[in-house]
C-alpha positions, -999 to +999 in steps of 0.1 A: -764+190+048-737+162+039-708+180+050-727+192+088-735+152+096-701+144+090-683+172+106-710+160+138-700+124+135-667+132+138-674+156+169-693+124+183-660+101+175-637+125+190-659+129+224-663+092+224-628+085+225-616+113+248-643+097+272-626+062+269-594+076+277-606+097+307-624+062+318-592+043+312-575+067+332-598+064+360-592+025+355-556+030+360-554+056+391-580+031+407-562-003+401-529+019+414-544+028+445-562-007+453-524-020+448-519+002+469-537-006+499-527-044+496-496-036+497-504-014+528-518-046+540-554-030+544-566-063+530-601-057+536-605-019+517-578-039+490-610-059+482-632-039+476-612-018+455-604-049+436-645-060+431-655-027+418-624-024+396-640-059+377-676-058+377-701-036+364-696-005+343-660+000+360-651-029+344-655-019+309-625-001+299-600-026+313-582-049+293-582-093+297-552-090+308-559-060+335-587-082+348-572-116+355-546-095+374-570-085+393-585-118+400-553-126+405-548-097+431-580-112+446-564-149+451-533-134+468-553-111+494-570-145+500-542-164+502-519-134+529-554-136+549-550-176+559-577-183+536-557-213+513-590-229+498-609-199+484-569-182+475-566-222+454-597-220+438-590-182+430-558-195+415-570-223+403-594-202+377-566-183+360-551-215+341-585-229+331-593-233+298-556-231+285-548-200+295-508-202+294-499-164+301-476-154+331-508-148+352-518-182+348-479-193+352-478-171+386-508-183+398-501-221+395-464-215+414-485-197+446-507-228+445-472-250+448-457-228+476-494-229+496-491-268+491-455-269+498-457-242+529-484-229+547-500-264+539-472-286+545-484-309+517-443-311+502-453-336+477-479-317+464-463-285+463-434-298+445-459-318+418-474-286+415-440-269+407-432-294+381-462-284+364-453-249+363-423-257+343-434-286+317-467-266+312-454-229+308-417-229+305-411-201+288-425-180+320-405-163+345-428-183+371-407-214+356-375-203+369-390-195+406-405-231+401-369-246+395-353-231+421-379-240+447-381-274+437-340-278+436-339-259+466-359-285+489-341-312+474-304-291+488-325-287+519-326-320+526-294-329+525-309-354+485-281-337+462-287-366+439-325-366+440-319-334+421-298-348+395-327-381+389-349-347+391-330-329+359-322-361+341-359-371+344-375-340+333-345-327+306-358-347+279-393-339+281-379-298+285-353-304+257-361-271+230-380-252+257-370-220+271-359-239+302-337-265+288-304-238+293-313-237+330-317-273+336-286-281+322-267-250+341-282-261+374-274-299+362-234-290+361-233-270+391-245-302+410-225-324+392-196-308+401-204-301+439-203-341+438-172-343+423-182-356+388-162-330+374-158-344+335-199-342+338-200-311+347-176-300+323-201-315+299-227-298+311-212-266+309-203-268+273-236-283+264-251-247+278-230-230+259-226-249+223-264-254+224-278-221+236-252-191+224-277-162+230-288-180+267-282-154+297-264-185+316-234-185+291-214-162+307-222-182+341-210-212+325-186-197+313-170-190+345-177-220+362-160-235+331-131-211+340-127-218+378-133-257+367-100-256+345-084-238+372-088-261+404-078-291+378-046-265+370-057-264+333-040-227+332-041-229+293-077-235+291-089-213+322-069-189+301-088-195+273-124-197+286-119-161+306-106-144+275-135-154+260-153-137+291-134-104+287-140-104+250-177-110+253-187-068+252-211-053+230-221-016+222-255-002+219-258+035+205-290+033+226-278+023+267-239+027+253-216-005+265-227-036+286-207-063+298-208-094+312-210-091+351-179-113+347-161-092+330-142-076+355-134-107+373-118-123+342-100-098+335-082-101+365-082-138+370-067-138+337-036-119+353-035-141+387-030-174+368-001-154+345+016-144+372+011-172+402-002-204+377+023-196+349+049-174+359+047-150+334+053-118+347+051-096+322+018-107+306+007-106+341+015-072+346-001-058+312-033-079+320-034-059+355-030-026+336-056-035+312-076-039+341-073-005+352-082+010+324-110-008+314-122-010+350-110+023+369-138+023+397-135-012+407-135-019+442-097-044+429-079-019+418-055-013+446-053-048+444-046-046+405-017-021+414-001-046+446-001-075+423+020-051+393+046-045+423+049-084+429+050-089+387+080-065+396+096-081+424+096-113+404+111-098+375+136-084+402+127-056+390+134-032+421+132+003+407+102-007+390+091-020+421+093+011+441+080+039+412+049+010+417+047+012+456+049+053+449+018+053+423+000+029+446+003+053+476-002+084+459-032+073+438-049+048+471-039+060+503-062+046+516-057+013+503-045-020+526-013-022+511+004+008+518+018+001+548+032-035+532+049-013+504+065+007+520+083-021+547+092-036+506+107-002+500+126+001+531+139-037+522+147-027+487+168+008+495+193-014+523+199-035+497+174-063+496+173-089+465+132-074+450+126-116+446+131-121+482+106-092+490+080-110+465+050-113+485+019-134+479-004-116+452-038-103+457-068-130+445 
């Protein structure tokens, strides 16, 4: 008898679990359908679908975060329909009770946008965006709010106000997930205003204080470009080397590199070729570029620069070979005609160095 009761209880548990799974499946399918209606601008039908998802028995399988998402979408529909009062009220409910999740941040960001753009209350919009940053600095919306605020100052043509904004907020947001972003933007704007020393310090702070930040590569690239403009070529080469060596391997996704790694390798070659006249080193750098990035759109430029390094070294035979290889491997290259001219001049006895052209930068 006890065994029969146990089996019955297990059967009931399995059945209820299956029922729960089926209800979840129906709810998720209905949510996808509601989102599709909203994305196709059938707002009336979308609203009915969202309301249905968030009320009564239909809401039971939903998790709290999912119901908050539905509430966010209902406010978003009001915004799209131009009912800004209803939209703001709907969004505000999502960050009440000290809610500090991504949905709350997105909702607050949208309120800032409504104030700033359609209502034309720009100061209120800026204030709300700043609140997103200070209240929820670990969210994606905080980064978007920062970009909006800085873009405002850029459009207004008051870049120093952007600097003042960052200087005011950075102490408050230091040691939060957004402080690296603030410092990087600070460096960019300092450089644009001609404060190269200040920009260098800002980019250095990003690199030194936030070694795991996704902006380290960007800061290194900015710093290398700054050094190159200042003709501090050895410093530029060092920073570019750090970028080229920042290559990692993952057994899941294979290799993954900085977005600047190919450009960094190429720019090292340019500096060695044009600025330092280290022609053999430059050629080696461009060969490494071709080996590491065989699909790059700069591959024919790299071959052209190899030819230029050989001409600079009075290596006429090497330049001929380089032109022959470029023509064979990259027959559509813009440099093919120039190579024909160079080879013809070499065959007529011209000095290789006199045929040296500008490098492809």
